C-alpha positions as a Markdown table, in Angstrom:
| # | Residue | x | y | z |
|---|---|---|---|---|
| 1 | Unk | 48.9 | 181.1 | 56.8 |
| 2 | Unk | 50.1 | 177.7 | 55.8 |
| 3 | Unk | 53.0 | 175.9 | 57.5 |
| 4 | Unk | 54.5 | 173.2 | 55.3 |
| 5 | Unk | 56.7 | 170.4 | 56.5 |
| 6 | Unk | 59.9 | 169.5 | 54.6 |
| 7 | Unk | 60.7 | 165.8 | 55.2 |
| 8 | Unk | 63.7 | 163.7 | 54.5 |
| 9 | Unk | 62.8 | 162.1 | 51.2 |
| 10 | Unk | 63.2 | 158.3 | 50.6 |
| 11 | Unk | 65.7 | 158.2 | 47.7 |
| 12 | Unk | 65.1 | 154.5 | 46.9 |
| 13 | Unk | 63.4 | 151.5 | 48.2 |
| 14 | Unk | 66.3 | 150.3 | 50.4 |
| 15 | Unk | 67.3 | 153.8 | 51.7 |
| 16 | Unk | 66.3 | 154.2 | 55.3 |
| 17 | Unk | 68.1 | 157.5 | 56.2 |
| 18 | Unk | 70.0 | 160.4 | 54.8 |
| 19 | Unk | 72.6 | 162.9 | 56.0 |
| 20 | Unk | 72.1 | 166.6 | 55.4 |
| 21 | Unk | 75.2 | 167.9 | 53.7 |
| 22 | Unk | 74.3 | 171.5 | 53.1 |
| 23 | Unk | 71.3 | 173.9 | 53.5 |
| 24 | Unk | 71.1 | 176.2 | 50.5 |
| 25 | Unk | 68.7 | 178.6 | 52.3 |
| 26 | Unk | 68.9 | 180.3 | 55.7 |
| 27 | Unk | 66.1 | 181.1 | 58.1 |
| 28 | Unk | 64.0 | 184.0 | 56.7 |
| 29 | Unk | 65.0 | 183.5 | 53.1 |
| 30 | Unk | 62.3 | 183.0 | 50.4 |
| 31 | Unk | 62.4 | 179.8 | 48.3 |
| 32 | Unk | 60.6 | 179.0 | 45.0 |
| 33 | Unk | 58.9 | 175.7 | 44.4 |
| 34 | Unk | 61.4 | 173.2 | 43.0 |
| 35 | Unk | 64.3 | 175.5 | 43.8 |
| 36 | Unk | 67.2 | 173.6 | 45.4 |
| 37 | Unk | 66.7 | 173.8 | 49.2 |
| 38 | Unk | 69.4 | 171.4 | 50.5 |
| 39 | Unk | 71.8 | 168.6 | 49.6 |
| 40 | Unk | 71.6 | 165.2 | 51.2 |
| 41 | Unk | 73.9 | 162.2 | 51.2 |
| 42 | Unk | 72.7 | 158.6 | 51.4 |
| 43 | Unk | 74.5 | 155.3 | 51.3 |
| 44 | Unk | 74.0 | 155.3 | 47.6 |
| 45 | Unk | 74.3 | 158.8 | 46.2 |
| 46 | Unk | 74.4 | 162.5 | 46.9 |
| 47 | Unk | 71.3 | 164.5 | 45.8 |
| 48 | Unk | 70.1 | 168.1 | 45.6 |
| 49 | Unk | 66.6 | 168.3 | 47.0 |
| 50 | Unk | 64.1 | 170.8 | 45.6 |
| 51 | Unk | 61.7 | 172.7 | 47.8 |
| 52 | Unk | 58.2 | 171.1 | 47.9 |
| 53 | Unk | 56.5 | 174.5 | 47.8 |
| 54 | Unk | 57.1 | 178.2 | 47.5 |
| 55 | Unk | 57.5 | 180.0 | 50.8 |
| 56 | Unk | 59.9 | 181.3 | 53.4 |
| 57 | Unk | 62.1 | 179.0 | 55.4 |
| 58 | Unk | 61.1 | 179.6 | 59.0 |
| 59 | Unk | 62.6 | 176.7 | 60.9 |
| 60 | Unk | 65.5 | 174.2 | 60.3 |
| 61 | Unk | 64.9 | 171.1 | 62.5 |
| 62 | Unk | 68.0 | 169.1 | 61.4 |
| 63 | Unk | 71.3 | 170.8 | 61.0 |
| 64 | Unk | 74.0 | 170.1 | 58.5 |
| 65 | Unk | 75.8 | 166.8 | 59.0 |
| 66 | Unk | 72.7 | 165.5 | 61.0 |
| 67 | Unk | 71.6 | 162.0 | 59.9 |
| 68 | Unk | 67.8 | 161.4 | 60.0 |
| 69 | Unk | 65.4 | 158.7 | 59.1 |
| 70 | Unk | 63.4 | 159.1 | 55.9 |
| 71 | Unk | 60.0 | 160.8 | 56.2 |
| 72 | Unk | 61.3 | 162.7 | 59.3 |
| 73 | Unk | 60.5 | 166.5 | 59.3 |
| 74 | Unk | 63.7 | 168.4 | 58.8 |
| 75 | Unk | 62.4 | 171.9 | 58.2 |
| 76 | Unk | 59.3 | 174.1 | 57.9 |
| 77 | Unk | 58.2 | 176.6 | 55.2 |
| 78 | Unk | 55.6 | 179.3 | 55.7 |
| 79 | Unk | 53.7 | 180.4 | 52.7 |
| 80 | Unk | 52.4 | 183.7 | 54.3 |
| 81 | Unk | 55.1 | 186.3 | 54.4 |
| 82 | Unk | 53.5 | 188.3 | 57.2 |
| 83 | Unk | 53.1 | 185.3 | 59.4 |
| 84 | Unk | 56.7 | 184.1 | 58.6 |
| 85 | Unk | 58.1 | 187.6 | 59.6 |
| 86 | Unk | 56.1 | 187.5 | 62.8 |
| 87 | Unk | 57.3 | 184.0 | 63.7 |
| 88 | Unk | 60.9 | 184.9 | 63.1 |
| 89 | Unk | 60.7 | 188.3 | 64.8 |
| 90 | Unk | 59.0 | 186.9 | 67.9 |
| 91 | Unk | 61.9 | 184.7 | 68.6 |
| 92 | Unk | 59.7 | 181.6 | 68.7 |
| 93 | Unk | 61.5 | 180.1 | 65.8 |
| 94 | Unk | 65.3 | 179.4 | 66.0 |
| 95 | Unk | 67.5 | 177.9 | 63.4 |
| 96 | Unk | 68.2 | 174.3 | 64.3 |
| 97 | Unk | 66.1 | 174.5 | 67.5 |
| 98 | Unk | 65.5 | 170.7 | 67.3 |
| 99 | Unk | 68.5 | 169.8 | 65.4 |
| 100 | Unk | 69.8 | 166.9 | 67.5 |
| 101 | Unk | 67.8 | 164.4 | 65.4 |
| 102 | Unk | 70.6 | 161.8 | 65.2 |
| 103 | Unk | 70.5 | 161.2 | 69.0 |
| 104 | Unk | 66.8 | 161.6 | 69.3 |
| 105 | Unk | 66.2 | 158.5 | 67.2 |
| 106 | Unk | 67.3 | 156.4 | 70.2 |
| 107 | Unk | 65.3 | 158.5 | 72.7 |
| 108 | Unk | 62.1 | 158.1 | 70.7 |
| 109 | Unk | 61.7 | 154.6 | 72.1 |
| 110 | Unk | 61.3 | 156.0 | 75.6 |
| 111 | Unk | 58.5 | 158.1 | 77.0 |
| 112 | Unk | 59.5 | 161.7 | 77.4 |
| 113 | Unk | 58.0 | 161.8 | 80.9 |
| 114 | Unk | 59.7 | 158.6 | 82.1 |
| 115 | Unk | 62.5 | 158.9 | 84.6 |
| 116 | Unk | 66.0 | 159.0 | 83.2 |
| 117 | Unk | 67.8 | 155.7 | 82.9 |
| 118 | Unk | 70.3 | 154.8 | 85.6 |
| 119 | Unk | 73.9 | 155.9 | 84.9 |
| 120 | Unk | 76.1 | 153.4 | 83.1 |
| 121 | Unk | 78.3 | 151.4 | 85.5 |
| 122 | Unk | 82.0 | 152.4 | 85.7 |
| 123 | Unk | 83.1 | 149.3 | 83.7 |
| 124 | Unk | 80.5 | 149.8 | 80.9 |
| 125 | Unk | 82.1 | 149.4 | 77.4 |
| 126 | Unk | 83.1 | 152.6 | 75.8 |
| 127 | Unk | 81.0 | 153.7 | 72.8 |
| 128 | Unk | 82.6 | 154.7 | 69.6 |
| 129 | Unk | 83.5 | 158.4 | 69.7 |
| 130 | Unk | 82.3 | 160.8 | 67.0 |
| 131 | Unk | 85.8 | 160.8 | 65.4 |
| 132 | Unk | 86.4 | 157.1 | 65.7 |
| 133 | Unk | 87.9 | 155.3 | 62.7 |
| 134 | Unk | 85.6 | 153.5 | 60.4 |
| 135 | Unk | 84.7 | 150.0 | 61.6 |
| 136 | Unk | 86.7 | 147.3 | 59.9 |
| 137 | Unk | 83.8 | 144.8 | 59.8 |
| 138 | Unk | 80.4 | 145.2 | 58.2 |
| 139 | Unk | 79.1 | 148.7 | 57.2 |
| 140 | Unk | 77.2 | 150.7 | 59.8 |
| 141 | Unk | 75.2 | 153.8 | 58.8 |
| 142 | Unk | 75.8 | 157.2 | 60.5 |
| 143 | Unk | 72.4 | 156.9 | 62.3 |
| 144 | Unk | 73.3 | 153.5 | 63.8 |
| 145 | Unk | 76.7 | 154.8 | 64.9 |
| 146 | Unk | 75.0 | 157.8 | 66.4 |
| 147 | Unk | 72.6 | 155.7 | 68.4 |
| 148 | Unk | 75.6 | 153.5 | 69.5 |
| 149 | Unk | 77.4 | 156.6 | 70.9 |
| 150 | Unk | 74.3 | 157.9 | 72.6 |
| 151 | Unk | 73.4 | 154.5 | 74.2 |
| 152 | Unk | 77.0 | 153.5 | 75.0 |
| 153 | Unk | 77.0 | 150.5 | 72.7 |
| 154 | Unk | 80.6 | 149.4 | 72.0 |
| 155 | Unk | 81.8 | 148.4 | 68.6 |
| 156 | Unk | 82.2 | 144.8 | 69.9 |
| 157 | Unk | 78.5 | 144.8 | 70.8 |
| 158 | Unk | 77.6 | 146.2 | 67.4 |
| 159 | Unk | 79.4 | 143.4 | 65.7 |
| 160 | Unk | 77.3 | 140.9 | 67.6 |
| 161 | Unk | 73.9 | 142.4 | 66.8 |
| 162 | Unk | 72.1 | 140.3 | 64.1 |
| 163 | Unk | 71.2 | 142.6 | 61.3 |
| 164 | Unk | 67.8 | 142.4 | 59.6 |
| 165 | Unk | 68.7 | 144.9 | 56.8 |
| 166 | Unk | 69.8 | 144.2 | 53.3 |
| 167 | Unk | 72.9 | 141.9 | 53.4 |
| 168 | Unk | 72.7 | 141.5 | 57.1 |
| 169 | Unk | 73.1 | 145.2 | 57.8 |
| 170 | Unk | 72.2 | 146.5 | 61.3 |
| 171 | Unk | 69.2 | 148.8 | 61.1 |
| 172 | Unk | 67.8 | 151.4 | 63.5 |
| 173 | Unk | 65.2 | 148.9 | 64.6 |
| 174 | Unk | 67.9 | 146.3 | 65.3 |
| 175 | Unk | 70.1 | 148.5 | 67.5 |
| 176 | Unk | 67.1 | 150.0 | 69.4 |
| 177 | Unk | 65.8 | 146.5 | 70.1 |
| 178 | Unk | 69.2 | 145.5 | 71.4 |
| 179 | Unk | 69.4 | 148.6 | 73.6 |
| 180 | Unk | 66.0 | 147.9 | 75.1 |
| 181 | Unk | 66.9 | 144.2 | 75.7 |
| 182 | Unk | 70.2 | 145.3 | 77.4 |
| 183 | Unk | 68.4 | 147.7 | 79.6 |
| 184 | Unk | 65.9 | 145.0 | 80.7 |
| 185 | Unk | 68.8 | 142.7 | 81.5 |
| 186 | Unk | 68.1 | 140.2 | 78.7 |
| 187 | Unk | 71.6 | 140.7 | 77.3 |
| 188 | Unk | 74.9 | 141.6 | 79.0 |
| 189 | Unk | 77.3 | 144.3 | 77.8 |
| 190 | Unk | 80.4 | 143.0 | 76.0 |
| 191 | Unk | 83.7 | 144.1 | 77.5 |
| 192 | Unk | 85.6 | 146.3 | 75.0 |
| 193 | Unk | 88.7 | 144.8 | 73.6 |
| 194 | Unk | 89.9 | 148.0 | 72.0 |
| 195 | Unk | 89.8 | 149.0 | 68.3 |
| 196 | Unk | 92.7 | 146.9 | 67.2 |
| 197 | Unk | 90.9 | 143.7 | 68.3 |
| 198 | Unk | 87.8 | 144.2 | 66.2 |
| 199 | Unk | 87.7 | 141.4 | 63.6 |
| 200 | Unk | 87.2 | 142.1 | 60.0 |
| 201 | Unk | 84.2 | 140.5 | 58.2 |
| 202 | Unk | 82.8 | 140.6 | 54.7 |
| 203 | Unk | 80.2 | 143.3 | 54.2 |
| 204 | Unk | 76.7 | 142.0 | 55.0 |
| 205 | Unk | 78.0 | 138.8 | 56.6 |
| 206 | Unk | 77.4 | 137.9 | 60.3 |
| 207 | Unk | 80.4 | 138.8 | 62.4 |
| 208 | Unk | 82.7 | 135.9 | 62.9 |
| 209 | Unk | 85.4 | 135.9 | 65.5 |
| 210 | Unk | 88.7 | 134.1 | 64.9 |
| 211 | Unk | 90.9 | 133.6 | 68.0 |
| 212 | Unk | 92.3 | 137.0 | 69.0 |
| 213 | Unk | 96.0 | 137.4 | 68.5 |
| 214 | Unk | 98.3 | 140.0 | 70.0 |
| 215 | Unk | 97.2 | 143.6 | 69.1 |
| 216 | Unk | 99.4 | 145.1 | 66.5 |
| 217 | Unk | 101.2 | 148.3 | 67.4 |
| 218 | Unk | 99.9 | 151.3 | 65.7 |
| 219 | Unk | 102.4 | 154.1 | 64.9 |
| 220 | Unk | 101.3 | 157.4 | 66.3 |
| 221 | Unk | 100.2 | 160.1 | 63.8 |
| 222 | Unk | 102.6 | 163.0 | 63.9 |
| 223 | Unk | 101.4 | 166.3 | 62.5 |
| 224 | Unk | 104.0 | 168.9 | 61.4 |
| 225 | Unk | 103.6 | 172.6 | 61.6 |
| 226 | Unk | 101.3 | 173.9 | 58.9 |
| 227 | Unk | 99.7 | 170.5 | 58.2 |
| 228 | Unk | 96.2 | 170.8 | 57.0 |
| 229 | Unk | 93.5 | 168.5 | 58.3 |
| 230 | Unk | 90.8 | 167.9 | 55.7 |
| 231 | Unk | 87.7 | 166.1 | 56.9 |
| 232 | Unk | 86.5 | 163.4 | 54.4 |
| 233 | Unk | 83.2 | 164.1 | 52.7 |
| 234 | Unk | 80.3 | 161.6 | 53.1 |
| 235 | Unk | 81.1 | 160.2 | 49.7 |
| 236 | Unk | 84.8 | 159.8 | 50.5 |
| 237 | Unk | 83.9 | 158.0 | 53.8 |
| 238 | Unk | 81.6 | 155.6 | 52.1 |
| 239 | Unk | 84.1 | 155.0 | 49.3 |
| 240 | Unk | 86.8 | 154.3 | 51.9 |
| 241 | Unk | 84.6 | 151.7 | 53.6 |
| 242 | Unk | 83.6 | 150.1 | 50.3 |
| 243 | Unk | 87.2 | 149.8 | 49.0 |
| 244 | Unk | 88.5 | 148.3 | 52.3 |
| 245 | Unk | 85.6 | 145.9 | 52.5 |
| 246 | Unk | 86.2 | 144.8 | 48.9 |
| 247 | Unk | 89.9 | 144.0 | 49.5 |
| 248 | Unk | 88.9 | 142.0 | 52.7 |
| 249 | Unk | 86.2 | 140.1 | 50.8 |
| 250 | Unk | 87.7 | 139.1 | 47.4 |
| 251 | Unk | 91.2 | 137.7 | 46.7 |
| 252 | Unk | 92.2 | 140.0 | 44.0 |
| 253 | Unk | 94.1 | 138.8 | 40.9 |
| 254 | Unk | 94.9 | 141.1 | 38.0 |
| 255 | Unk | 95.5 | 140.3 | 34.3 |
| 256 | Unk | 96.9 | 142.8 | 31.8 |
| 257 | Unk | 96.3 | 142.6 | 28.0 |
| 258 | Unk | 97.6 | 144.7 | 25.2 |
| 259 | Unk | 94.9 | 146.0 | 22.8 |
| 260 | Unk | 95.5 | 147.4 | 19.4 |
| 261 | Unk | 92.9 | 150.2 | 19.2 |
| 262 | Unk | 93.9 | 151.4 | 15.8 |
| 263 | Unk | 90.6 | 150.3 | 14.0 |
| 264 | Unk | 88.5 | 151.9 | 16.8 |
| 265 | Unk | 90.5 | 155.1 | 16.7 |
| 266 | Unk | 90.0 | 155.4 | 13.0 |
| 267 | Unk | 86.3 | 154.5 | 13.1 |
| 268 | Unk | 85.6 | 157.1 | 15.8 |
| 269 | Unk | 87.6 | 159.7 | 13.9 |
| 270 | Unk | 85.7 | 159.0 | 10.7 |
| 271 | Unk | 82.3 | 159.3 | 12.4 |
| 272 | Unk | 82.9 | 161.9 | 15.1 |
| 273 | Unk | 81.7 | 165.0 | 13.2 |
| 274 | Unk | 78.6 | 163.4 | 11.8 |
| 275 | Unk | 77.8 | 161.8 | 15.1 |
| 276 | Unk | 78.0 | 165.1 | 17.0 |
| 277 | Unk | 75.8 | 166.9 | 14.5 |
| 278 | Unk | 73.1 | 164.2 | 14.7 |
| 279 | Unk | 73.3 | 163.4 | 18.5 |
| 280 | Unk | 74.4 | 166.7 | 20.0 |
| 281 | Unk | 77.3 | 165.3 | 22.0 |
| 282 | Unk | 80.8 | 163.9 | 21.3 |
| 283 | Unk | 81.5 | 160.3 | 20.5 |
| 284 | Unk | 84.0 | 158.8 | 22.9 |
| 285 | Unk | 85.8 | 155.5 | 23.1 |
| 286 | Unk | 83.8 | 154.3 | 26.1 |
| 287 | Unk | 80.8 | 153.0 | 24.1 |
| 288 | Unk | 83.1 | 150.9 | 21.9 |
| 289 | Unk | 84.7 | 149.3 | 25.0 |
| 290 | Unk | 81.4 | 148.7 | 26.7 |
| 291 | Unk | 80.0 | 147.0 | 23.6 |
| 292 | Unk | 83.1 | 144.8 | 23.4 |
| 293 | Unk | 82.7 | 143.9 | 27.1 |
| 294 | Unk | 79.0 | 143.0 | 26.7 |
| 295 | Unk | 79.7 | 140.7 | 23.8 |
| 296 | Unk | 82.5 | 139.0 | 25.8 |
| 297 | Unk | 80.2 | 138.5 | 28.8 |
| 298 | Unk | 77.6 | 136.9 | 26.5 |
| 299 | Unk | 80.4 | 134.4 | 25.6 |
| 300 | Unk | 81.6 | 133.9 | 29.2 |
| 301 | Unk | 78.6 | 134.6 | 31.4 |
| 302 | Unk | 80.2 | 133.4 | 34.6 |
| 303 | Unk | 82.1 | 136.8 | 34.7 |
| 304 | Unk | 78.6 | 138.4 | 35.2 |
| 305 | Unk | 78.1 | 137.0 | 38.7 |
| 306 | Unk | 78.4 | 137.5 | 42.4 |
| 307 | Unk | 79.1 | 135.3 | 45.5 |
| 308 | Unk | 76.5 | 134.6 | 48.2 |
| 309 | Unk | 77.9 | 132.5 | 50.9 |
| 310 | Unk | 79.0 | 129.2 | 49.2 |
| 311 | Unk | 76.9 | 129.9 | 46.1 |
| 312 | Unk | 77.6 | 131.7 | 42.8 |
| 313 | Unk | 74.8 | 133.8 | 41.5 |
| 314 | Unk | 75.0 | 134.2 | 37.7 |
| 315 | Unk | 73.2 | 137.3 | 36.6 |
| 316 | Unk | 70.8 | 137.3 | 33.7 |
| 317 | Unk | 71.0 | 141.0 | 32.9 |
| 318 | Unk | 74.2 | 142.6 | 32.0 |
| 319 | Unk | 74.3 | 145.9 | 33.9 |
| 320 | Unk | 77.5 | 147.8 | 33.2 |
| 321 | Unk | 78.8 | 150.3 | 35.8 |
| 322 | Unk | 81.1 | 153.0 | 34.5 |
| 323 | Unk | 83.2 | 155.1 | 36.8 |
| 324 | Unk | 82.6 | 158.8 | 36.2 |
| 325 | Unk | 84.7 | 161.6 | 37.8 |
| 326 | Unk | 82.7 | 164.3 | 39.5 |
| 327 | Unk | 83.5 | 167.1 | 41.9 |
| 328 | Unk | 82.5 | 164.8 | 44.7 |
| 329 | Unk | 84.8 | 162.0 | 43.6 |
| 330 | Unk | 84.2 | 158.9 | 41.5 |
| 331 | Unk | 80.6 | 157.8 | 41.1 |
| 332 | Unk | 79.6 | 154.6 | 39.3 |
| 333 | Unk | 76.3 | 154.9 | 37.5 |
| 334 | Unk | 74.9 | 151.8 | 35.8 |
| 335 | Unk | 73.8 | 151.1 | 32.2 |
| 336 | Unk | 70.9 | 148.7 | 32.8 |
| 337 | Unk | 70.4 | 145.8 | 30.3 |
| 338 | Unk | 73.4 | 146.8 | 28.2 |
| 339 | Unk | 73.0 | 143.5 | 26.3 |
| 340 | Unk | 69.8 | 144.9 | 24.7 |
| 341 | Unk | 71.5 | 148.1 | 23.4 |
| 342 | Unk | 73.2 | 148.8 | 20.1 |
| 343 | Unk | 76.4 | 150.8 | 20.0 |
| 344 | Unk | 74.4 | 154.0 | 19.5 |
| 345 | Unk | 72.1 | 153.0 | 22.4 |
| 346 | Unk | 75.2 | 152.5 | 24.6 |
| 347 | Unk | 76.6 | 155.9 | 23.5 |
| 348 | Unk | 73.4 | 157.6 | 24.4 |
| 349 | Unk | 73.2 | 155.9 | 27.8 |
| 350 | Unk | 76.9 | 156.8 | 28.6 |
| 351 | Unk | 76.3 | 160.4 | 27.8 |
| 352 | Unk | 73.1 | 160.6 | 29.8 |
| 353 | Unk | 74.6 | 159.1 | 32.9 |
| 354 | Unk | 77.8 | 161.1 | 32.7 |
| 355 | Unk | 75.9 | 164.4 | 32.4 |
| 356 | Unk | 73.5 | 163.6 | 35.2 |
| 357 | Unk | 76.4 | 162.5 | 37.4 |
| 358 | Unk | 78.3 | 165.8 | 37.0 |
| 359 | Unk | 75.0 | 167.7 | 37.5 |
| 360 | Unk | 74.2 | 165.7 | 40.6 |
| 361 | Unk | 70.9 | 164.6 | 39.1 |
| 362 | Unk | 71.4 | 160.8 | 39.6 |
| 363 | Unk | 68.7 | 158.9 | 41.5 |
| 364 | Unk | 69.7 | 155.9 | 43.7 |
| 365 | Unk | 68.4 | 153.4 | 41.2 |
| 366 | Unk | 71.0 | 154.8 | 38.7 |
| 367 | Unk | 73.9 | 153.4 | 40.7 |
| 368 | Unk | 72.3 | 150.2 | 41.8 |
| 369 | Unk | 72.3 | 146.7 | 40.3 |
| 370 | Unk | 75.6 | 146.8 | 38.5 |
| 371 | Unk | 77.0 | 143.4 | 37.5 |
| 372 | Unk | 80.4 | 144.4 | 35.9 |
| 373 | Unk | 82.3 | 147.7 | 36.2 |
| 374 | Unk | 84.6 | 149.6 | 33.8 |
| 375 | Unk | 87.0 | 152.2 | 35.0 |
| 376 | Unk | 88.5 | 154.3 | 32.3 |
| 377 | Unk | 91.5 | 155.9 | 34.0 |
| 378 | Unk | 93.2 | 156.3 | 30.6 |
| 379 | Unk | 91.4 | 159.7 | 30.3 |
| 380 | Unk | 93.9 | 161.0 | 32.9 |
| 381 | Unk | 96.9 | 159.6 | 31.0 |
| 382 | Unk | 97.3 | 156.5 | 33.2 |
| 383 | Unk | 98.8 | 153.7 | 31.1 |
| 384 | Unk | 97.6 | 150.9 | 33.3 |
| 385 | Unk | 96.5 | 150.2 | 36.9 |
| 386 | Unk | 94.9 | 147.6 | 39.1 |
| 387 | Unk | 91.4 | 148.6 | 40.0 |
| 388 | Unk | 89.5 | 147.4 | 43.1 |
| 389 | Unk | 86.5 | 145.2 | 42.5 |
| 390 | Unk | 83.1 | 146.9 | 43.0 |
| 391 | Unk | 81.4 | 144.6 | 45.4 |
| 392 | Unk | 79.3 | 142.4 | 45.1 |
| 393 | Unk | 80.6 | 142.0 | 41.6 |
| 394 | Unk | 83.5 | 139.6 | 40.9 |
| 395 | Unk | 85.4 | 141.6 | 38.2 |
| 396 | Unk | 86.3 | 145.1 | 37.1 |
| 397 | Unk | 88.0 | 146.2 | 33.9 |
| 398 | Unk | 90.5 | 149.1 | 33.9 |
| 399 | Unk | 91.3 | 150.8 | 30.5 |
| 400 | Unk | 94.5 | 152.7 | 30.1 |
| 401 | Unk | 95.4 | 155.6 | 27.8 |
| 402 | Unk | 95.5 | 154.9 | 24.0 |
| 403 | Unk | 99.1 | 155.8 | 22.9 |
| 404 | Unk | 100.8 | 155.4 | 19.5 |
| 405 | Unk | 103.6 | 152.8 | 19.8 |
| 406 | Unk | 105.9 | 150.9 | 17.4 |
| 407 | Unk | 104.8 | 147.3 | 17.3 |
| 408 | Unk | 105.8 | 144.3 | 15.2 |
| 409 | Unk | 103.2 | 143.1 | 12.7 |
| 410 | Unk | 104.1 | 140.3 | 10.2 |
| 411 | Unk | 107.8 | 140.8 | 11.0 |
| 412 | Unk | 107.6 | 144.5 | 10.2 |
| 413 | Unk | 107.5 | 147.5 | 12.5 |
| 414 | Unk | 104.3 | 149.6 | 12.4 |
| 415 | Unk | 102.9 | 152.5 | 14.4 |
| 416 | Unk | 99.7 | 151.5 | 16.1 |
| 417 | Unk | 97.3 | 153.0 | 18.7 |
| 418 | Unk | 97.9 | 150.7 | 21.7 |
| 419 | Unk | 96.2 | 150.5 | 25.1 |
| 420 | Unk | 96.7 | 148.3 | 28.1 |
| 421 | Unk | 93.5 | 146.8 | 29.7 |
| 422 | Unk | 93.7 | 145.4 | 33.2 |
| 423 | Unk | 91.0 | 143.2 | 34.7 |
| 424 | Unk | 91.0 | 142.6 | 38.5 |
| 425 | Unk | 88.9 | 139.5 | 39.3 |
| 426 | Unk | 87.8 | 137.5 | 42.3 |
| 427 | Unk | 89.9 | 134.4 | 42.4 |
| 428 | Unk | 87.2 | 132.5 | 44.4 |
| 429 | Unk | 85.2 | 132.3 | 41.2 |
| 430 | Unk | 87.4 | 133.4 | 38.3 |
| 431 | Unk | 90.5 | 131.4 | 37.7 |
| 432 | Unk | 93.4 | 132.4 | 35.4 |
| 433 | Unk | 92.0 | 130.5 | 32.4 |
| 434 | Unk | 88.6 | 132.0 | 32.5 |
| 435 | Unk | 90.0 | 135.5 | 33.2 |
| 436 | Unk | 92.4 | 135.1 | 30.3 |
| 437 | Unk | 89.8 | 133.9 | 27.8 |
| 438 | Unk | 87.4 | 136.6 | 28.7 |
| 439 | Unk | 90.1 | 139.3 | 28.3 |
| 440 | Unk | 91.2 | 137.8 | 25.0 |
| 441 | Unk | 87.6 | 138.0 | 23.8 |
| 442 | Unk | 87.4 | 141.7 | 24.6 |
| 443 | Unk | 90.7 | 142.2 | 22.7 |
| 444 | Unk | 89.4 | 140.4 | 19.6 |
| 445 | Unk | 86.1 | 142.2 | 19.7 |
| 446 | Unk | 87.9 | 145.6 | 19.6 |
| 447 | Unk | 90.7 | 144.6 | 17.1 |
| 448 | Unk | 88.2 | 142.9 | 14.9 |
| 449 | Unk | 85.6 | 145.7 | 14.9 |
| 450 | Unk | 84.0 | 146.3 | 11.5 |
| 451 | Unk | 85.7 | 149.6 | 10.3 |
| 452 | Unk | 83.0 | 150.1 | 7.7 |
| 453 | Unk | 80.0 | 149.8 | 10.0 |
| 454 | Unk | 77.7 | 152.6 | 10.8 |
| 455 | Unk | 76.8 | 153.7 | 14.3 |
| 456 | Unk | 73.2 | 152.6 | 14.8 |
């Protein structure tokens, strides 16, 4: 008999917790080593987790949608079938018997035999309910929000807690330290001002509080008969937070340029068949665009930067994020050190990341460290759009559909393959002149591509 612990894995150096999205096995079912046992969601990526050993699943400690710290036991396997059957039949093991791990994180700081803490006073601030809207300030993990609900920590108090995590993020240790300090009388609870009075701050920044104005009236949500309520997935919730935070952080400006892609279309057509035979996958337009962007960034390196307080950090590596559509929504894996890759190297990296994104095989490091993002919404027929900057970057390029259009060349009308490229940029760093010159460089790199060159 061997009882094996299944723990929440650490899916990256900065990952402190994970949310269990789905168990693929039920109590009593056999599982092979490396067979998918469950799916988890972190702040960075969703992942399928293989079983650490062959055996029978005899206990699930953390239920679906529970958020637990890394290295926390979430289930048990039994390698001896007879022993496993006995444990299950005896009724000693129950699915999810200890599943309330999200709230137990706060209770772990107190002795189990200690008397219960006194009841909260009648005027204690109201903690954020489980279905509360996402906070409009800095990001809070599901675990931190769960502890806040358990310990009656209001959203106003959360915003005042100094964060020791990456970018000023509030960690489990921070909120538990605050809870203990509040219980000992070292800090006083903050009176709740209501959800509409919560100030918006840049992600990772300390909460600043401008003078409170009158609360804006919020129109009530009216549901009609037959309306369907669809809960957001973890990925959708995190994307929503990220997009709102980006708009609040960066003053967005968009510039649209027309690109004659005729040379690129012909080059791809001429080399598509031979490329697929030699590489085993199709040649797309994305590698050409990434190559053109990388060369433009080398010419205008300030585009490859981020803002930290009152400083601009210009990045040395060019790490290109590319938006990939998957069944869980848009994921942005990153091609690291794209400046060191040839067109063929970029094409291989694009294919590898796209395949692993759709197969849910990405690791957290695959979507970290991007310095510039490209969103190719043209694959869905969109002509042009205004993408939202992927923080902490300062620019994003959107590429529209390539469509044959009549254009005037040397006072004559010709049919050319035209696309509209849109760049949204952070006007704190990039002004119209720099944005225009950078976009013009991309256009010239594509329109001046060597039609006779080989892909290597």
